[in-house]
All heavy atoms as an XYZ file, in Angstrom:
944
protein
N     -20.928    -15.922      1.196
C     -19.985    -14.902      1.684
C     -18.705    -15.507      2.050
O     -18.761    -16.609      2.673
C     -20.656    -14.183      2.857
C     -19.854    -13.133      3.437
S     -20.724    -12.220      4.718
C     -19.764    -10.759      4.793
N     -17.572    -14.828      1.838
C     -16.293    -15.310      2.210
C     -16.210    -15.423      3.677
O     -16.732    -14.595      4.439
C     -15.171    -14.352      1.742
C     -14.887    -14.428      0.248
C     -13.789    -13.546     -0.082
C     -12.442    -14.067      0.481
N     -11.292    -13.365      0.087
N     -15.527    -16.477      4.225
C     -15.376    -16.680      5.652
C     -14.051    -16.159      6.055
O     -13.856    -15.730      7.255
C     -15.438    -18.126      5.885
C     -15.367    -18.520      7.370
C     -15.566    -20.026      7.490
C     -15.475    -20.433      8.950
N     -15.624    -21.880      9.150
N     -13.081    -16.145      5.258
C     -11.662    -15.708      5.632
C     -11.108    -14.749      4.624
O     -11.592    -14.595      3.465
C     -10.758    -16.943      5.697
C     -11.145    -17.996      6.679
N     -11.039    -17.787      7.978
C     -11.723    -19.175      6.539
C     -11.483    -18.864      8.598
N     -11.927    -19.742      7.718
N     -10.106    -14.025      5.009
C      -9.434    -13.127      4.098
C     -10.108    -11.726      4.025
O     -10.851    -11.445      4.864
N      -9.905    -11.121      2.909
C     -10.423     -9.793      2.719
C     -11.893     -9.912      2.302
O     -12.201    -10.514      1.264
C      -9.648     -9.012      1.740
C      -8.197     -8.760      2.302
C     -10.298     -7.715      1.285
C      -7.233     -8.084      1.352
N     -12.790     -9.265      3.013
C     -14.180     -9.269      2.748
C     -14.660     -8.161      1.745
O     -15.719     -8.297      1.178
C     -15.061     -9.180      4.071
C     -14.811    -10.318      5.071
C     -15.603    -10.138      6.276
C     -15.097    -11.715      4.425
N     -13.950     -7.036      1.765
C     -14.374     -5.927      0.823
C     -14.376     -6.487     -0.563
O     -13.315     -6.852     -1.118
C     -13.413     -4.769      1.083
C     -13.780     -3.606      0.226
O     -13.739     -3.662     -1.040
N     -14.269     -2.528      0.840
N     -15.504     -6.460     -1.172
C     -15.666     -7.083     -2.461
C     -14.822     -6.322     -3.614
O     -14.271     -6.944     -4.490
C     -17.091     -7.202     -2.930
C     -17.824     -5.937     -3.271
C     -19.360     -6.230     -3.504
N     -20.018     -4.986     -3.745
C     -20.130     -4.394     -4.940
N     -19.745     -5.047     -5.990
N     -20.842     -3.276     -5.043
N     -14.749     -5.051     -3.418
C     -13.958     -4.246     -4.402
C     -12.504     -4.597     -4.330
O     -11.794     -4.722     -5.283
C     -14.205     -2.767     -4.244
C     -15.656     -2.400     -4.320
N     -16.333     -2.417     -5.527
C     -16.580     -1.948     -3.477
C     -17.619     -2.069     -5.387
N     -17.754     -1.798     -4.081
N     -12.034     -4.682     -3.111
C     -10.544     -4.981     -2.856
C     -10.278     -6.444     -3.224
O      -9.305     -6.685     -3.922
C     -10.169     -4.647     -1.426
C      -8.704     -4.841     -1.101
C      -7.787     -4.072     -1.985
C      -8.465     -4.439      0.371
N     -11.105     -7.302     -2.799
C     -10.918     -8.752     -3.105
C     -10.827     -8.928     -4.611
O      -9.971     -9.688     -5.115
C     -12.012     -9.589     -2.477
O     -11.757    -10.914     -2.657
N     -11.740     -8.386     -5.357
C     -11.801     -8.455     -6.843
C     -10.589     -7.889     -7.446
O      -9.948     -8.459     -8.377
N     -10.166     -6.731     -7.027
C      -9.040     -6.043     -7.555
C      -7.762     -6.806     -7.226
O      -6.879     -6.850     -8.165
C      -8.872     -4.608     -6.924
N      -7.566     -7.475     -6.157
C      -6.435     -8.261     -5.875
C      -6.265     -9.493     -6.776
O      -5.244     -9.880     -7.201
C      -6.375     -8.627     -4.425
C      -6.231     -7.584     -3.369
C      -6.280     -8.096     -1.964
C      -4.905     -6.792     -3.540
N      -7.507    -10.036     -7.063
C      -7.556    -11.255     -7.900
C      -7.112    -10.931     -9.333
O      -6.656    -11.896    -10.089
C      -8.987    -11.841     -7.915
N      -7.224     -9.707     -9.727
C      -6.906     -9.264    -11.100
C      -5.432     -8.920    -11.274
O      -4.939     -8.727    -12.412
C      -7.743     -8.115    -11.538
C      -9.195     -8.438    -11.657
C     -10.019     -7.179    -11.986
O      -9.446     -6.047    -11.990
O     -11.257     -7.352    -12.088
N      -4.672     -8.904    -10.179
C      -3.238     -8.417    -10.230
C      -2.352     -9.526    -10.801
O      -2.662    -10.716    -10.580
C      -2.702     -8.030     -8.905
C      -3.386     -6.767     -8.231
C      -2.949     -6.590     -6.855
C      -2.995     -5.554     -9.119
N      -1.311     -9.150    -11.497
C      -0.339    -10.134    -12.068
C       1.068     -9.678    -11.680
O       1.302     -8.684    -11.014
N       1.974    -10.508    -12.074
C       3.445    -10.314    -11.702
C       3.900     -8.942    -12.203
O       3.644     -8.537    -13.415
C       4.233    -11.428    -12.457
C       5.672    -11.378    -12.052
N       6.637    -11.762    -12.932
C       6.340    -11.037    -10.969
C       7.868    -11.612    -12.370
N       7.662    -11.190    -11.174
N       4.522     -8.249    -11.306
C       5.002     -6.914    -11.670
C       4.099     -5.741    -11.479
O       4.535     -4.568    -11.494
N       2.744     -6.067    -11.220
C       1.837     -4.964    -11.069
C       2.108     -4.222     -9.819
O       2.572     -4.840     -8.739
C       0.391     -5.504    -11.032
C      -0.111     -5.860    -12.393
O       0.488     -5.395    -13.446
O      -1.140     -6.637    -12.469
N       1.849     -2.939     -9.777
C       2.016     -2.025     -8.625
C       0.797     -1.871     -7.844
O      -0.317     -1.652     -8.405
N       0.946     -1.911     -6.482
C      -0.142     -1.576     -5.530
C       0.336     -0.493     -4.608
O       1.288     -0.701     -3.869
C      -0.580     -2.841     -4.758
C      -1.725     -2.480     -3.799
C      -1.000     -4.026     -5.693
N      -0.325      0.730     -4.676
C       0.001      1.747     -3.718
C      -0.921      1.675     -2.554
O      -2.112      1.685     -2.681
C      -0.178      3.154     -4.370
C       0.054      4.323     -3.457
C       1.523      4.355     -2.978
C      -0.367      5.642     -4.142
N      -0.303      1.470     -1.326
C      -1.073      1.513     -0.054
C      -0.705      2.854      0.492
O       0.470      3.106      0.785
C      -0.655      0.312      0.853
C      -1.502      0.329      2.102
C      -0.764     -0.978      0.120
N      -1.717      3.635      0.739
C      -1.449      5.063      1.159
C      -2.304      5.531      2.217
O      -3.394      5.038      2.545
C      -1.590      5.935     -0.089
S      -3.233      6.043     -0.829
N      -1.840      6.642      2.891
C      -2.552      7.312      3.911
C      -3.598      8.138      3.349
O      -3.676      8.302      2.084
C      -1.549      8.057      4.850
C      -0.801      9.202      4.059
O      -1.354      9.842      3.142
O       0.395      9.411      4.418
N      -4.444      8.719      4.205
C      -5.566      9.576      3.713
C      -5.157     10.826      3.010
O      -5.962     11.390      2.299
C      -6.457      9.883      4.869
N      -3.866     11.250      3.171
C      -3.367     12.473      2.614
C      -2.661     12.397      1.271
O      -2.408     13.381      0.627
N      -2.354     11.153      0.910
C      -1.618     10.964     -0.318
C      -2.396     11.364     -1.504
O      -3.580     10.868     -1.647
C      -1.108      9.566     -0.478
C      -0.311      9.158     -1.671
S       1.327      9.762     -1.486
C       2.168      8.803     -2.701
N      -1.872     12.175     -2.401
C      -2.669     12.438     -3.717
C      -2.868     11.172     -4.488
O      -1.946     10.283     -4.632
C      -1.730     13.408     -4.431
C      -0.814     13.923     -3.363
C      -0.655     12.897     -2.388
N      -4.104     10.924     -4.937
C      -4.455      9.730     -5.674
C      -4.190      9.999     -7.164
O      -4.814     10.961     -7.663
C      -5.945      9.353     -5.479
C      -6.274      9.146     -3.898
C      -6.261      8.116     -6.184
C      -5.532      7.950     -3.282
N      -3.367      9.246     -7.762
C      -3.090      9.542     -9.281
C      -4.342      9.110    -10.083
O      -5.106      8.266     -9.736
C      -1.944      8.564     -9.530
C      -1.991      7.543     -8.531
C      -2.638      8.121     -7.255
N      -4.432      9.774    -11.194
C      -5.445      9.345    -12.145
C      -5.016      8.116    -12.852
O      -3.829      7.895    -13.140
C      -5.642     10.504    -13.254
C      -6.313     11.737    -12.722
O      -7.024     11.668    -11.742
O      -5.970     12.889    -13.204
N      -5.916      7.223    -13.202
C      -5.592      5.973    -13.853
C      -5.770      4.727    -13.090
O      -6.575      3.932    -13.554
N      -5.091      4.512    -11.991
C      -5.221      3.195    -11.366
C      -6.640      3.085    -10.760
O      -7.329      4.020    -10.398
C      -4.134      3.239    -10.202
C      -3.263      4.382    -10.481
C      -4.050      5.327    -11.326
N      -6.962      1.783    -10.616
C      -8.241      1.452     -9.863
C      -8.022      1.822     -8.354
O      -6.913      1.594     -7.831
C      -8.472     -0.011     -9.931
C      -9.771     -0.499     -9.318
C     -10.004     -1.959     -9.667
N     -11.122     -2.471     -9.019
C     -11.660     -3.661     -9.241
N     -10.955     -4.564    -10.021
N     -12.747     -4.087     -8.675
N      -8.962      2.473     -7.768
C      -8.869      2.912     -6.380
C      -9.925      2.226     -5.550
O     -11.054      2.175     -5.853
C      -9.073      4.499     -6.302
C      -9.046      4.943     -4.846
C      -8.051      5.217     -7.121
N      -9.416      1.680     -4.425
C     -10.278      1.133     -3.363
C     -10.029      1.962     -2.150
O      -8.989      1.913     -1.590
C     -10.080     -0.364     -3.100
C     -10.914     -0.828     -1.990
C     -10.251     -1.274     -4.359
N     -11.061      2.716     -1.802
C     -10.906      3.700     -0.656
C     -11.535      3.065      0.571
O     -12.734      2.838      0.586
C     -11.608      4.966     -1.008
C     -11.322      6.082      0.013
O     -10.827      5.822      1.091
O     -11.544      7.258     -0.367
N     -10.652      2.671      1.492
C     -11.139      2.008      2.683
C     -11.340      2.947      3.872
O     -11.769      2.624      4.891
C     -10.198      0.917      3.169
C      -9.949     -0.214      2.179
C      -8.876     -1.185      2.665
C     -11.250     -0.900      1.785
N     -10.904      4.246      3.664
C     -10.891      5.232      4.751
C     -12.338      5.437      5.296
O     -13.324      5.676      4.521
C     -10.386      6.569      4.246
N     -12.472      5.286      6.589
C     -13.733      5.443      7.255
C     -13.763      6.758      8.056
O     -14.673      7.477      8.082
C     -13.937      4.239      8.220
C     -15.322      4.331      8.974
C     -16.439      4.256      8.350
C     -15.101      4.448     10.377
C     -17.636      4.357      9.122
C     -16.316      4.502     11.106
C     -17.518      4.506     10.537
N     -12.636      6.957      8.843
C     -12.468      8.132      9.580
C     -10.972      8.246      9.863
O     -10.285      7.269      9.568
C     -13.312      8.262     10.851
C     -13.001      7.170     11.839
C     -13.847      7.293     13.144
N     -13.492      6.204     13.915
C     -14.210      5.809     14.975
N     -15.315      6.424     15.216
N     -13.860      4.757     15.703
N     -10.458      9.290     10.403
C      -9.034      9.471     10.674
C      -8.585      8.291     11.520
O      -9.111      8.039     12.568
C      -8.799     10.786     11.372
N      -7.577      7.639     10.911
C      -6.962      6.411     11.629
C      -7.632      5.117     11.456
O      -7.114      4.145     11.854
N      -8.796      5.145     10.787
C      -9.507      3.857     10.615
C      -9.841      3.590      9.153
O     -10.466      4.437      8.497
C     -10.927      3.897     11.428
C     -11.638      2.633     11.227
C     -10.591      4.172     12.894
N      -9.363      2.495      8.605
C      -8.423      1.560      9.175
C      -7.022      2.124      9.097
O      -6.719      2.968      8.280
C      -8.565      0.285      8.282
C      -8.979      0.889      6.920
C      -9.825      2.042      7.205
N      -6.174      1.623      9.927
C      -4.821      2.069      9.970
C      -4.024      1.549      8.840
O      -4.357      0.531      8.274
C      -4.142      1.663     11.314
O      -3.862      0.297     11.320
N      -2.888      2.189      8.489
C      -2.000      1.717      7.520
C      -1.496      0.340      7.833
O      -1.482     -0.548      6.953
C      -0.783      2.767      7.446
C       0.265      2.387      6.463
C       0.056      2.406      5.129
C       1.492      1.963      6.955
C       1.110      2.073      4.212
C       2.498      1.620      6.043
C       2.288      1.691      4.720
N      -1.144      0.164      9.103
C      -0.603     -1.212      9.506
C      -1.643     -2.292      9.341
O      -1.315     -3.402      8.813
C      -0.197     -1.136     11.018
N      -2.914     -2.044      9.682
C      -3.979     -3.053      9.561
C      -4.144     -3.423      8.056
O      -4.220     -4.606      7.696
C      -5.270     -2.512     10.083
C      -5.279     -2.444     11.566
C      -6.522     -1.710     12.065
O      -6.975     -0.675     11.499
O      -7.036     -2.189     13.166
N      -4.156     -2.446      7.193
C      -4.385     -2.669      5.774
C      -3.224     -3.370      5.197
O      -3.360     -4.382      4.485
C      -4.692     -1.320      5.096
C      -4.821     -1.606      3.561
C      -6.042     -0.789      5.574
N      -2.009     -2.955      5.475
C      -0.840     -3.568      5.019
C      -0.769     -5.040      5.444
O      -0.461     -5.922      4.612
C       0.393     -2.821      5.442
C       1.768     -3.385      4.884
C       1.806     -3.269      3.366
C       2.917     -2.615      5.466
N      -1.003     -5.348      6.672
C      -1.009     -6.701      7.138
C      -2.018     -7.560      6.388
O      -1.710     -8.685      5.991
C      -1.331     -6.802      8.673
C      -0.264     -6.069      9.545
C       1.044     -6.787      9.695
O       1.032     -8.041      9.483
O       2.013     -6.203     10.085
N      -3.203     -7.022      6.226
C      -4.232     -7.739      5.446
C      -3.838     -8.054      4.024
O      -4.004     -9.090      3.486
N      -3.225     -7.000      3.389
C      -2.788     -7.205      1.983
C      -1.684     -8.277      1.829
O      -1.620     -9.022      0.918
C      -2.376     -5.897      1.358
C      -3.468     -4.853      1.094
C      -2.943     -3.554      0.676
C      -4.424     -5.447      0.036
N      -0.730     -8.147      2.828
C       0.413     -9.104      2.711
C      -0.058    -10.531      2.986
O       0.665    -11.456      2.539
C       1.508     -8.581      3.727
C       2.145     -7.304      3.381
C       3.219     -6.894      4.417
C       2.824     -7.375      2.005
N      -1.166    -10.763      3.643
C      -1.632    -12.078      3.827
C      -2.252    -12.646      2.505
O      -2.409    -13.823      2.365
C      -2.707    -12.091      4.939
N      -2.529    -11.732      1.620
C      -3.217    -12.101      0.309
C      -2.301    -12.069     -0.863
O      -2.595    -12.717     -1.908
C      -4.429    -11.212      0.076
C      -5.445    -11.128      1.100
C      -6.405    -12.281      1.087
O      -6.631    -12.815     -0.021
O      -6.908    -12.620      2.151
N      -1.231    -11.288     -0.798
C      -0.349    -11.028     -1.954
C       1.013    -11.627     -1.823
O       1.565    -11.620     -0.760
C      -0.214     -9.501     -2.146
C      -1.329     -8.685     -2.605
C      -0.957     -7.191     -2.679
C      -1.736     -9.092     -4.051
N       1.563    -11.903     -2.924
C       3.058    -12.197     -2.999
C       3.700    -10.890     -3.432
O       3.325    -10.308     -4.477
C       3.339    -13.284     -3.996
C       4.855    -13.523     -4.112
C       2.643    -14.594     -3.654
N       4.665    -10.402     -2.633
C       5.311     -9.128     -2.906
C       6.754     -9.315     -3.131
O       7.433     -9.952     -2.317
C       5.092     -8.093     -1.737
C       5.938     -6.781     -1.962
C       3.536     -7.769     -1.603
N       7.300     -8.898     -4.331
C       8.772     -9.059     -4.562
C       9.583     -7.884     -4.421
O      10.745     -7.894     -4.444
C       8.910     -9.620     -5.999
C       8.550     -8.655     -7.125
C       8.784     -9.264     -8.512
O       8.831    -10.517     -8.589
O       8.990     -8.499     -9.422
N       8.922     -6.740     -4.117
C       9.589     -5.502     -3.789
C       8.695     -4.408     -3.293
O       7.465     -4.431     -3.466
N       9.285     -3.421     -2.590
C       8.507     -2.355     -2.034
C       9.351     -1.038     -2.064
O      10.543     -1.071     -1.865
C       8.074     -2.657     -0.641
N       8.623      0.069     -2.305
C       9.287      1.369     -2.274
C       8.474      2.361     -1.422
O       7.217      2.355     -1.434
C       9.288      1.947     -3.712
O       9.992      0.957     -4.567
C       9.987      3.271     -3.769
N       9.174      3.125     -0.582
C       8.516      4.124      0.273
C       9.349      5.470      0.222
O      10.387      5.449     -0.468
C       8.500      3.628      1.747
N       8.812      6.470      0.833
C       9.472      7.767      0.808
C      10.613      7.813      1.841
O      10.381      7.327      2.941
C       8.439      8.812      1.104
N      11.699      8.377      1.412
C      12.815      8.567      2.314
C      12.390      9.317      3.589
O      12.786      8.980      4.695
C      13.898      9.360      1.634
O      14.278      8.762      0.419
C      15.095      9.500      2.498
N      11.483     10.203      3.454
C      11.021     11.085      4.588
C      10.327     10.335      5.696
O      10.158     10.730      6.788
C      10.022     12.137      4.077
C      10.676     13.163      3.172
C      10.710     12.766      1.657
O      10.495     11.587      1.357
O      10.892     13.668      0.833
N       9.875      9.081      5.364
C       9.175      8.251      6.437
C      10.027      8.027      7.637
O       9.566      8.002      8.752
C       8.698      6.860      5.854
C       9.759      5.909      5.568
C       7.629      6.280      6.741
N      11.357      7.915      7.418
C      12.258      7.593      8.573
C      12.215      8.658      9.682
O      12.166      8.390     10.839
C      13.697      7.366      8.101
C      13.823      6.131      7.217
C      15.253      5.865      6.894
N      15.623      6.952      5.902
C      16.747      6.953      5.253
N      17.598      5.997      5.385
N      17.026      7.904      4.419
N      12.232      9.964      9.232
C      12.241     11.015     10.196
C      10.788     11.476     10.647
O      10.637     11.762     11.803
C      12.933     12.241      9.576
N       9.867     11.423      9.665
C       8.525     11.956      9.943
C       7.559     10.912     10.638
O       6.617     11.359     11.257
C       7.979     12.524      8.680
N       7.818      9.682     10.357
C       6.880      8.651     10.879
C       7.677      7.371     11.204
O       7.616      6.382     10.485
C       5.788      8.333      9.859
C       4.667      7.549     10.342
O       4.814      6.850     11.369
N       3.562      7.600      9.695
N       8.487      7.363     12.319
C       9.284      6.263     12.668
C       8.510      4.931     12.852
O       9.088      3.918     12.482
C       9.909      6.648     13.982
C       9.847      8.159     13.995
C       8.647      8.533     13.204
N       7.274      4.990     13.265
C       6.507      3.761     13.426
C       6.216      3.086     12.074
O       6.367      1.891     11.952
C       5.167      4.075     14.149
N       5.822      3.920     11.096
C       5.648      3.360      9.747
C       6.931      2.863      9.125
O       7.000      1.821      8.505
C       5.000      4.410      8.810
N       8.079      3.584      9.430
C       9.360      3.215      8.869
C       9.730      1.797      9.498
O      10.247      0.942      8.763
C      10.477      4.250      9.224
N       9.510      1.651     10.746
C       9.833      0.345     11.391
C       8.964     -0.706     10.865
O       9.420     -1.858     10.615
C       9.647      0.485     12.937
C      10.016     -0.718     13.683
C       9.938     -0.587     15.171
O       9.956      0.553     15.688
O       9.770     -1.624     15.842
N       7.656     -0.483     10.699
C       6.789     -1.474     10.065
C       7.171     -1.883      8.726
O       7.309     -3.098      8.424
C       5.325     -0.916     10.102
C       4.270     -1.704      9.387
C       3.881     -2.888     10.234
C       3.010     -0.910      9.033
N       7.562     -0.939      7.869
C       7.959     -1.267      6.532
C       9.256     -1.947      6.488
O       9.377     -2.983      5.789
C       7.981      0.003      5.706
C       6.682      0.675      5.373
C       6.902      2.119      4.820
C       5.842     -0.160      4.470
N      10.283     -1.601      7.285
C      11.538     -2.263      7.232
C      11.410     -3.645      7.816
O      12.176     -4.586      7.431
C      12.595     -1.388      7.932
O      12.284     -1.251      9.311
N      10.487     -3.857      8.718
C      10.264     -5.206      9.250
C       9.721     -6.142      8.255
O      10.103     -7.338      8.240
N       8.848     -5.659      7.354
C       8.245     -6.485      6.318
C       9.152     -6.584      5.087
O       9.168     -7.570      4.365
C       6.917     -5.972      5.917
C       5.810     -6.248      6.866
N       5.381     -7.568      7.055
C       5.065     -5.513      7.633
C       4.411     -7.534      7.939
N       4.222     -6.321      8.401
N       9.881     -5.552      4.865
C      10.732     -5.430      3.615
C      12.134     -5.080      3.934
O      12.513     -3.835      3.803
C      10.065     -4.483      2.634
C       8.591     -4.621      2.463
C       7.709     -3.672      3.014
C       8.089     -5.668      1.704
C       6.357     -3.834      2.828
C       6.746     -5.806      1.576
C       5.844     -4.863      2.138
N      13.049     -6.010      4.244
C      14.394     -5.739      4.574
C      15.152     -4.977      3.388
O      16.066     -4.152      3.669
C      15.044     -7.118      4.839
C      13.931     -7.968      5.119
C      12.698     -7.426      4.447
N      14.701     -5.192      2.229
C      15.313     -4.526      1.041
C      14.495     -3.346      0.558
O      14.479     -3.037     -0.613
C      15.597     -5.550     -0.097
N      13.748     -2.688      1.411
C      12.854     -1.570      1.101
C      13.633     -0.507      0.371
O      14.706     -0.056      0.841
C      12.271     -1.010      2.363
C      11.340      0.207      2.210
C      10.043     -0.190      1.481
C      11.040      0.807      3.577
N      13.139     -0.143     -0.808
C      13.744      0.980     -1.525
C      13.150      2.205     -1.059
O      12.005      2.363     -0.802
C      13.430      0.843     -3.047
N      14.064      3.295     -0.878
C      13.636      4.625     -0.394
C      13.884      5.600     -1.531
O      14.986      5.667     -2.045
C      14.256      4.902      0.918
C      13.887      4.074      2.133
C      14.830      4.328      3.328
C      12.430      4.261      2.437
N      12.870      6.440     -1.802
C      13.024      7.429     -2.795
C      12.390      8.721     -2.163
O      11.523      8.651     -1.258
C      12.270      7.109     -4.159
C      12.977      5.913     -4.714
C      10.865      6.890     -3.894
N      12.700      9.979     -2.729
C      12.069     11.103     -2.224
C      10.510     11.005     -2.402
O      10.082     10.393     -3.400
C      12.702     12.278     -3.098
C      14.006     11.728     -3.504
C      13.791     10.279     -3.692
N       9.776     11.677     -1.495
C       8.307     11.584     -1.517
C       7.768     12.009     -2.949
O       6.824     11.388     -3.483
C       7.752     12.458     -0.493
C       6.259     12.290     -0.335
N       5.633     11.090     -0.056
C       5.279     13.210     -0.513
C       4.315     11.347      0.017
N       4.092     12.592     -0.272
N       8.342     13.032     -3.537
C       7.855     13.514     -4.842
C       8.068     12.375     -5.900
O       7.262     12.212     -6.775
C       8.607     14.814     -5.283
C       8.152     16.013     -4.462
C       6.658     16.279     -4.561
O       6.047     16.234     -5.644
O       6.004     16.543     -3.468
N       9.111     11.712     -5.781
C       9.412     10.538     -6.667
C       8.384      9.416     -6.473
O       7.885      8.775     -7.442
C      10.782      9.992     -6.548
C      11.171      8.909     -7.490
C      11.164      9.276     -8.966
N      11.503      8.133     -9.767
C      10.899      7.814    -10.899
N      10.002      8.555    -11.381
N      11.264      6.788    -11.613
N       8.076      9.149     -5.221
C       7.135      8.142     -4.870
C       5.730      8.493     -5.549
O       5.019      7.640     -6.063
C       6.959      7.898     -3.378
C       5.903      6.811     -2.916
C       6.449      5.467     -3.435
C       5.700      6.838     -1.434
N       5.376      9.776     -5.427
C       4.105     10.202     -6.076
C       4.164     10.002     -7.582
O       3.146      9.544     -8.157
C       3.809     11.672     -5.739
C       3.457     11.869     -4.274
C       2.864     13.250     -4.020
C       3.898     14.340     -3.991
N       3.301     15.581     -3.509
N       5.310     10.223     -8.200
C       5.394     10.008     -9.639
C       5.306      8.509     -9.997
O       4.572      8.076    -10.865
C       6.763     10.458    -10.152
C       6.938     11.957    -10.110
C       8.438     12.403    -10.452
O       9.246     11.452    -10.799
O       8.706     13.590    -10.376
N       5.915      7.669     -9.172
C       5.886      6.274     -9.401
C       4.466      5.641     -9.175
O       4.115      4.736     -9.830
C       6.936      5.518     -8.478
C       8.412      5.760     -8.741
C       9.221      5.187     -7.573
C       8.821      5.123    -10.044
N       3.744      6.247     -8.312
C       2.442      5.719     -7.964
C       1.440      5.887     -9.154
O       0.527      5.120     -9.273
C       1.871      6.381     -6.688
O       1.570      7.797     -7.033
N       1.809      6.758    -10.119
C       0.955      6.866    -11.288
C       1.013      5.624    -12.145
O       0.077      5.379    -12.926
N       2.005      4.758    -11.965
C       2.136      3.552    -12.717
C       1.514      2.364    -11.979
O       1.490      1.247    -12.495
N       0.976      2.598    -10.822
C       0.336      1.530    -10.112
C      -0.931      0.997    -10.770
O      -1.605      1.753    -11.451
C       0.001      1.963     -8.637
N      -1.210     -0.227    -10.599
C      -2.492     -0.706    -11.171
C      -3.624     -0.593    -10.171
O      -4.819     -0.508    -10.527
C      -2.309     -2.199    -11.463
C      -3.550     -2.871    -12.018
C      -3.270     -3.821    -13.121
N      -4.525     -4.293    -13.654
C      -4.722     -5.522    -13.993
N      -3.761     -6.385    -13.964
N      -5.943     -5.951    -14.442
N      -3.274     -0.484     -8.858
C      -4.293     -0.446     -7.827
C      -3.761      0.503     -6.676
O      -2.608      0.502     -6.388
C      -4.542     -1.810     -7.164
C      -5.392     -1.938     -5.981
C      -6.864     -1.507     -6.262
C      -5.375     -3.346     -5.450
N      -4.710      1.344     -6.185
C      -4.477      2.192     -5.015
C      -5.386      1.771     -3.954
O      -6.646      1.697     -4.146
C      -4.664      3.696     -5.386
C      -4.448      4.595     -4.081
C      -3.604      4.104     -6.472
N      -4.850      1.508     -2.735
C      -5.648      1.211     -1.656
C      -5.445      2.343     -0.559
O      -4.328      2.440     -0.067
C      -5.279     -0.206     -1.004
C      -6.178     -0.461      0.149
C      -5.378     -1.252     -2.042
N      -6.474      3.085     -0.330
C      -6.397      4.294      0.590
C      -6.895      3.818      1.889
O      -8.003      3.330      2.078
C      -7.231      5.425      0.010
C      -7.171      6.652      0.842
C      -7.922      7.801      0.131
N      -7.944      8.967      0.917
C      -9.002      9.384      1.632
N     -10.118      8.634      1.654
N      -9.029     10.452      2.311
N      -6.000      4.080      2.934
C      -6.353      3.777      4.296
C      -6.801      5.033      4.996
O      -6.748      6.105      4.420
C      -5.139      3.195      5.063
O      -4.253      4.334      5.277
C      -4.438      2.140      4.249
N      -7.282      4.902      6.225
C      -7.686      6.088      6.995
C      -6.555      6.656      7.831
O      -6.735      7.561      8.559
N      -5.317      6.188      7.567
C      -4.131      6.601      8.260
C      -4.043      8.137      8.283
O      -4.103      8.722      7.141
C      -2.867      5.954      7.786
C      -1.672      6.201      8.556
C      -1.773      5.594      9.965
O      -2.039      4.410     10.111
O      -1.640      6.395     10.942
N      -3.837      8.758      9.342
C      -3.716     10.168      9.443
C      -2.328     10.636      9.848
O      -2.122     11.797     10.349
C      -4.703     10.712     10.441
N      -1.300      9.792      9.787
C       0.093     10.233     10.062
C       0.801     10.266      8.705
O       0.518      9.559      7.760
C       0.759      9.115     10.949
C       0.107      9.019     12.369
C       0.795      7.893     13.168
N       0.538      6.624     12.476
C       1.359      5.606     12.620
N       2.406      5.637     13.407
N       1.069      4.469     12.002
N       1.772     11.242      8.600
C       2.392     11.451      7.273
C       3.279     10.319      6.857
O       3.810      9.511      7.657
C       3.242     12.722      7.562
C       3.534     12.728      9.046
C       2.282     12.053      9.651
N       3.413     10.169      5.531
C       4.279      9.300      4.889
C       4.069      7.819      5.124
O       4.926      6.938      5.000
C       5.788      9.618      5.135
C       6.089     11.038      4.792
C       6.255     12.022      5.764
C       6.248     11.393      3.468
C       6.574     13.352      5.391
C       6.572     12.694      3.098
C       6.720     13.628      4.032
O       6.963     14.964      3.693
N       2.838      7.507      5.533
C       2.394      6.051      5.723
C       1.997      5.564      4.312
O       0.744      5.394      4.095
C       1.331      5.948      6.748
N       2.928      5.383      3.417
C       2.605      5.023      1.968
C       3.671      4.035      1.609
O       4.860      4.199      1.941
C       2.758      6.266      1.071
C       1.913      7.423      1.566
O       0.677      7.349      1.681
N       2.612      8.511      1.967
N       3.288      3.129      0.809
C       4.222      2.156      0.189
C       3.693      1.674     -1.093
O       2.494      1.479     -1.273
C       4.575      0.955      1.202
C       3.274      0.013      1.365
C       5.746      0.166      0.677
N       4.648      1.526     -2.061
C       4.324      1.031     -3.369
C       4.794     -0.403     -3.404
O       6.084     -0.600     -3.334
C       4.936      1.902     -4.450
C       4.628      1.515     -5.903
C       3.136      1.572     -6.195
C       5.425      2.474     -6.875
N       3.917     -1.315     -3.532
C       4.328     -2.758     -3.588
C       4.394     -3.228     -4.936
O       3.590     -2.847     -5.858
C       3.197     -3.673     -2.845
C       2.838     -3.187     -1.397
C       1.706     -3.988     -0.896
C       4.085     -3.274     -0.539
N       5.329     -4.117     -5.349
C       5.439     -4.793     -6.632
C       5.135     -6.244     -6.468
O       5.779     -6.957     -5.685
C       6.820     -4.571     -7.210
C       6.942     -5.066     -8.590
C       8.317     -4.669     -9.211
N       9.393     -5.420     -8.504
C      10.283     -4.799     -7.659
N      10.117     -3.521     -7.312
N      11.247     -5.501     -7.072
N       4.118     -6.645     -7.175
C       3.622     -8.029     -7.038
C       4.583     -9.019     -7.582
O       5.202     -8.809     -8.627
C       2.219     -8.189     -7.774
S       0.897     -7.237     -6.997
N       4.646    -10.174     -6.927
C       5.417    -11.297     -7.420
C       4.537    -12.427     -7.762
O       3.317    -12.229     -8.025
N       5.062    -13.615     -7.897
C       4.257    -14.845     -8.247
C       4.479    -15.860     -7.137
O       5.489    -15.801     -6.463
C       4.652    -15.418     -9.582
C       4.247    -14.473    -10.784
C       6.187    -15.640     -9.694
N       3.532    -16.738     -6.948
C       3.626    -17.728     -5.877
C       4.287    -18.964     -6.247
O       4.475    -19.899     -5.425
C       2.173    -17.993     -5.326
C       1.291    -18.641     -6.398
C       1.241    -19.999     -6.606
C       0.464    -17.828     -7.159
C       0.424    -20.562     -7.518
C      -0.380    -18.416     -8.136
C      -0.370    -19.776     -8.282
N       4.793    -19.093     -7.475
C       5.569    -20.271     -7.847
C       6.992    -19.906     -8.303
O       7.283    -18.758     -8.452
C       4.852    -21.016     -8.918
C       4.561    -20.223    -10.178
C       5.419    -20.130    -11.214
C       3.275    -19.569    -10.248
C       5.079    -19.368    -12.352
C       3.013    -18.863    -11.385
C       3.956    -18.753    -12.418
């Protein structure tokens, strides 16, 4: 059994399969899940695990070269907006409907138990060299 890092075998395996430019949607419990991408649903109950916990864990495992979130996050969920802007100074913001469209091209969707609106981000994988 792994001693460090992500223990969920479905998520760990999905992360190992990602390549440069692949998209990973990290989303709250209310975000519509697009057909197509592999889905790892971590939601246990409302708020567990939180968007912040899952994002922090993923960022410890992934190289990210870009991120996109919904413009609405700034007004509707300032805590998530602050978290995202802290991790991604060049965070791209698009209308929520556009984020939903873009999420259809993701290779992986990680659903959190987050129960606050607009706690969603589309990550673009980079390379470690």
